[in-house]
N, C-alpha and C positions, 0 to 999 in steps of 0.2 A: 225218239226222244229230242228235248229241245236243246240246241247248243248256241253259245254266242260264238261267231266266227269272225276271224280275220281273214280276208279273201285277198287283200291287198295293202300294202303299207299305206298309213294316213292317219287321220284322227280318229278319235273316239265315236264320232258321228258316222264313220266309214263302216263301223262293225255292224253285222248282221244276225239276227236271231233266225236259226233256220231248223227243219226237221231231218235229222240224220240216224241213220240206223242204230240199233242198241247193239253195245259191245258184246263179244263173247270172250271168255278168257282162255288166252293159250297156255301152254305148259308153264307152271311156275306163277301163274296170275291168277289175280281175282278181279272181279267185277264189283265196284263200290258205286251205291246210290249216294251221289253227293247232296247233302244237307245244307252245306255252308262252304263256299268258296271264297277264300280271301285273296284280296287285291294290294299289291305293293307297288312302289313307285316304279320300279323297272318294267311294270306292265305298261305304263304309259309309252315307253321306249322301245318294247318288242312289237307292238303293233305299227310303230313308226319306222321300223329297220334301224334303229339307232343304238341296239343293244347287242351283245357279243354273240347271243345265241339268235339265230334266225332259222325258226323251224319253216317247215314246206307249208304252203298254203293249200287248203284253208286250215287254220289251226285256232284254238282257243286260248285267250289269254288266261291267267290265274295258275300260280305254280303251287298252291298247297290248297288243301280242302279237308273237311271232315264229314264223315258219313257213315252208312252201315253197308256191311258186305251183304251182297247179293248173291253170288254164286262163287265158285273157286273151281279151279282145273283138277284133274283126279289126282295129280301129283302131290297136292297142297295140303299140308296138314297143320301150318300155323295159325291159320285162321279157318273161320268157318262162317256160313251165311248166319247173318243176325249181329255179328261183332261190330262194335263202334270202333272205328279206325280214323286216324289221320295220315294224310300223305302227301309226300312232295313230288313233284313231277317236272317242275322247270316251266312248264305251260301245259294247257290242255284243261284246267279244273273248272272252268266257267261252261259247264253241261251239266245235264242231269245223271249221266252214269259215265264211268272210265273203267278201262280194263288196264291193269298195270301189276308189274312184278310184285310178289308180297314183301321182297326185300325193301320196298319203298314204303312199307306200312308199319305204323306202330299202333297197338291198341290204346284205347282212350280208358282211363279208371273211372269207375261210377263215381257219380257226384260232379263230374265235370262237364259244363254245358256245351254244347255243340259249337256254338260261335265261338266262345273263348278257345276252345281246343282248335278251330280251324285255324286261327291266327298266330299260333304258338310257332311253327315249324321253320317258317324262314325268318323272320327277324329275331326271335330268340334263339333259336337254332345258329343264326350266323353270330349273335352275339356271344353266345356261350363259348362256340369255337375260339372267337376271337380272343377273348378275356383269358379263358382258361387253357387252351391249348397253344394259342399263339404267343399273346404276352405275358401268361402265366402271373396273372395279377395277383398280389399279395394282400394279406389284411393289413390295415394301415398306410397304404399306398393312396395316391390321389389320382383319381380317373376324372379326365375332362372329356365330357360329351357334346360335340357339335351337333345341331341340328336335333336338340334334346327333346323335343316334342312329337317327332315323326315315330313311325312304327319301330326302326331299328334303336332311334335314341331313347325311346320310352324302355325298350328292353334292356339297353346298358346301365339306365339309371338302376332299375331293379335287380339286375344280377350283379351290377356293381356293389350295391348295398348288400345283398345275401353273400357276397364274396369278401365283406369286411372293409371294402375301400371308402374313402371319403369321394364324393361325387360332387363335381362342379357341372352344372349344366348350362350349357350356351345355345342360346336361340334367338330368334330375331323380334321377339314381342314380349311385352309384359305379361300377356294373357298366356303365351306359351311358357314363360319361365314360371308363372304361378301353376300351370299343369304339372311341370317338371317338379316343382315342390310338393305337391300334393302325392306324388309318386315317389318321394324320398330323397329328392336332391339335397344336398348339404348346403351349398351355395348356387346362385345364378350370375350369368353374366348376359346381358344385351348386347349382342354384338352388330346391331344396328345403331345403337347409342353411344357406345365406347369402343375405344380400340381394344381389338381382343388381345393382343400381346400383352400389353399395358394392365389388362384386369386381370389375366390369367396369373402375371407376376404379383399383381397386387394381394388377390385372394390366397395365394400359396405363401406368402411372405418372402418373394423373392426366390423361392426354389424352383418353382415351376412344376408342372404336372408329371406324374411319373408315367402315365400312360394316357395317350391322346387318342380318341375314338371318332374317327372321322367318316361320316358317310356323305359329307356335302361335298368336298373339295374346293375349286374355285381359289378365290382371294383369300378364305380363311385357313388354307393349309399353310401357307408360309407364315403365316401370324401365329398361328397356334406352335408351329415347329419353333420358334423364335423364343417360346416360353416354356419348351419342354426341360425336364429336370435331367441332372445328369445320368447317364446310362438310360434314360427314358425311352420308352417304346411307342412309335406312332404307327396306328394301326389304319390301312388304308380299305375302307369299307367299300366307297363309291362315290359317284360325283354328281349327286342331286343339283347342285348349282349349275350343271351343264358344261362346266369347263375342267378338263384335265390337268390340273396343275404342274408347272415345271420349278421345281425346289432347289436351288441350289446345294449341292453335296457336301458343302463346306459345312453348313447347320448342324449336319449329322456327325462330322467329324469333331467338330468344337466340344459337344456334349455326349461324345462317345454315345451316341444315339442309334437305335436299331428302327430301321423303317420295314414294317411288317404286311406283306399282302394278305388279305383274306378273302381265299377264293372258295366260300364255304360250297357252293353247287358242286365243284370239282372233287373237293374232299369228300363230299357224301357218297361219290361213286368209288373214290380210292380207299375208304375205310367205312364200309357200310356199317359195321359193326360198332365202331364209334359213333357214328351219326346216330343209329338206334338208342345206344346208351344214353347220349345226350338228350335225344327226345324223351326217354322214359324219365329222365331226371327233370326236366321241364314239366312235363305232364303231372308229373307227382307234387312239384312245387305249386303249380297252378291249382291243383285239387286242394291242395292245404292253404291256399290263400296267399301264398308268398309271391306270386306272380299275378299281376291284374289282368294281362292280356286284354287290355282296354279295348272295347268296341267302340269307334267313334260314330259309326252308323250302319245301318242295314238298308241294303237296296234289293228289290226283285231284279231279276236277270234282265228284264226288259228296260230297267234303268240303268244298265251298266255304264253307257256313256257318262251321264251325271258323275257317276262315282270316279270315274279316271280322270275328268276334269278337275273334280274337287282334289284329287291327289297330284295333279299336275301344277295346281295354285297352289299348293302347299297349304292348305287349309284343314289337312285332317291330322288329328291328334290321336294317336294310336292306330286301330286297323279299320279298315274297310271289309265289311262283308256283303257277298252276292247269296241270294237265295235261289238256285236254281229249279 
């Protein structure tokens, strides 16, 4: 079978397409024929050795996928050959087949297309865990979303609206903000054109945002924190800006605010039942049209370097899908 392999840390152009043996299921595992593998921003980091997860070489990028079960181990009863599934692996999805524990799989409901299903697990999974399980977002609260047109940002807008929040989309261009409005944002802020702190205070009438969802980091972290509401919750999702911010702790004290880390990948291992329940909810919402799981573009496996470069350049609105 074909696989996209990272054999040494480097750039997308250093990746290789190789023939490797077909996998066989060990106890508790299924082999899935991958039909769509989704890419995320952290895939650009993992191949460069700049991510907290550092797999042994050679490995494939892509942490999530959708496909069809090809075979199962003799002790597996939860799935059978022919079942459509999504899976989260952390890495390894950019290949034609994969063997993994069935606890990492969730069945795809009839009526949901494979590309949209493939892009649900990481961005929407992270965001549902962040908003529901960590921030405990309530109807009527204000949610500010940084990096609002990216995969996680789009997920935060759509899930925030489902949960009854007023959503303020913050991004770096009018085109990205127009995209955010198309997907449900109530208000928008162009933080490349105006001060984020002042703008958040303005659109919230001076109150500030109850929940701040930040997958960007960098200089926007402190600016948005200075506009958080009393007893607000600040969700640390990631650092797409490339800089881990160093924020003065007195800013949390002054608003009795909470900073909440969101390590969704580790949570899926610690609470696999909660992860599967969240996945099932996301799939049902997507099937019913409540989540777009918007696909920005689809690439063949051979064009994965171009796909990763688009992610690194922040040109992607929604998800990028590879077709192994």
